[in-house]
Each structure stands twice: as structure tokens, then as C-alpha cells.
C-alpha positions in Angstrom: 11.4 -76.1 -1.5 10.9 -75.6 2.2 9.2 -78.4 4.1 6.6 -78.2 6.8 5.8 -80.9 9.4 2.5 -82.4 10.3 2.6 -82.8 14.1 0.3 -85.1 16.0 -0.4 -83.4 19.3 -4.1 -83.8 20.1 -3.8 -86.7 22.4 -0.3 -86.1 23.7 1.0 -83.6 26.2 3.1 -80.8 24.8 6.3 -82.5 26.1 5.5 -85.7 24.1 4.7 -84.2 20.6 5.7 -86.5 17.8 6.4 -85.6 14.1 4.4 -88.1 12.2 5.2 -87.0 8.7 7.1 -84.3 6.9 6.1 -83.2 3.4 7.5 -80.6 0.9 5.7 -77.3 1.0 4.0 -76.4 -2.4 5.7 -73.0 -2.4 8.5 -71.1 -0.6 6.5 -68.7 1.6 3.6 -70.6 3.1 1.8 -68.3 5.5 -1.1 -70.5 6.4 -2.0 -74.2 6.6 -5.4 -75.8 7.4 -7.2 -79.1 7.2 -10.7 -79.5 6.0 -13.0 -81.6 3.7 -10.4 -84.3 3.8 -7.6 -82.2 2.3 -4.7 -80.0 3.5 -4.9 -76.4 2.4 -1.9 -74.0 2.1 -1.6 -70.4 1.1 1.6 -68.6 0.0 2.1 -65.1 1.4 4.0 -63.8 -1.6 2.5 -65.4 -4.7 -1.0 -65.4 -3.2 -1.5 -68.9 -4.4 -4.0 -71.2 -2.6 -3.2 -74.9 -2.7 -5.4 -78.0 -2.2 -3.1 -80.8 -1.1 -3.4 -84.5 -0.7 -3.5 -85.0 3.0 -1.6 -88.3 2.8 1.5 -87.3 0.7 1.2 -83.5 0.3 1.0 -83.7 -3.5 -0.7 -80.6 -5.0 -4.2 -81.4 -6.3 -5.3 -77.8 -7.3 -3.8 -74.3 -7.3 -5.7 -71.0 -7.4 -4.2 -67.5 -7.6 -6.3 -65.3 -5.3 -5.6 -62.0 -7.2 -5.5 -59.9 -4.0 -4.6 -56.4 -5.4 -1.6 -55.6 -3.3 -2.6 -57.5 -0.1 -1.1 -60.8 1.0 -2.3 -63.8 3.0 -1.2 -63.9 6.6 -3.1 -67.0 7.8 -5.6 -69.7 6.8 -8.5 -71.5 8.3 -11.2 -74.0 7.4 -14.8 -74.1 8.7 -18.3 -74.7 7.4 -16.8 -76.2 4.2 -15.1 -72.9 3.4 -11.6 -71.6 3.3 -10.8 -68.4 5.3 -7.8 -66.4 4.2 -6.6 -63.7 6.5 -5.0 -60.7 4.7 -2.6 -57.9 5.5 -5.5 -55.5 4.9 -7.2 -56.7 8.1 -9.9 -58.5 6.2 -10.6 -62.2 5.8 -11.7 -63.5 2.4 -13.8 -66.6 2.2 -13.5 -69.1 -0.7 -15.4 -72.3 -1.5 -13.5 -75.6 -1.9 -13.3 -75.0 -5.6 -11.3 -71.8 -5.0 -14.1 -69.4 -5.9 -14.4 -66.2 -3.9 -17.5 -66.1 -1.7 -17.3 -63.0 0.4 -15.2 -61.2 3.0 -15.4 -59.7 6.5 -13.4 -57.3 8.5 -11.2 -58.6 11.3 -10.1 -55.1 12.3 -10.5 -54.3 16.0 
């Protein structure tokens, strides 16, 4: 598995960034990573799996397949207690913290 690093950089200047922990990624093609509701969230750009991870050790707590019909995740965000998954279609799908689809909006310019 590939690993990704959690980097503490909020209170430090860019030249003083410090890696505080490295954890194994839950899949091999992670295309988005976010933090929200006390958990880490990751999405795989090939398998279309969304992962809820323990924010301390990176262990997988839940996995959902997003069933995206030919589109793939390109990014991930968390706000308003919802997960925002950017797709290759130019749309953003919104999911609740239980992995259930809520709605989508266009991000096309």
C-alpha cells in the first residue's frame, strides 16, 4: 500500500513544516483526503471507494463504494457535516457521514 503523510503546517511557516505522522493509505489510488467530524476521509480515484478513517492511527472504520457510473473522484472536501466528492464529470457529489448520497452540484465554469 502507498502511504500518505499528515503534515502539521498551520502554525509553522512553510520552511518549517514537520511531518507528525505517516499512515498507510487505505487503497492505492487516493485522489482526495479530508478531515471532518473527528475522522479522516479518503477517496480512491480508481475503485470509487470512500473511506472513513481513524484520525489517530489511520485504521479503516467504514468503506462505501460510490457507484459513480463511469466517473471517478478527483478530490475530496468536508463541510457542514457532509462529504464533498469532486468528479471527473465536473460535478461534485455530496454524501452524509454514513456514506449515503445527498445531492450534487455542477462545478463547471
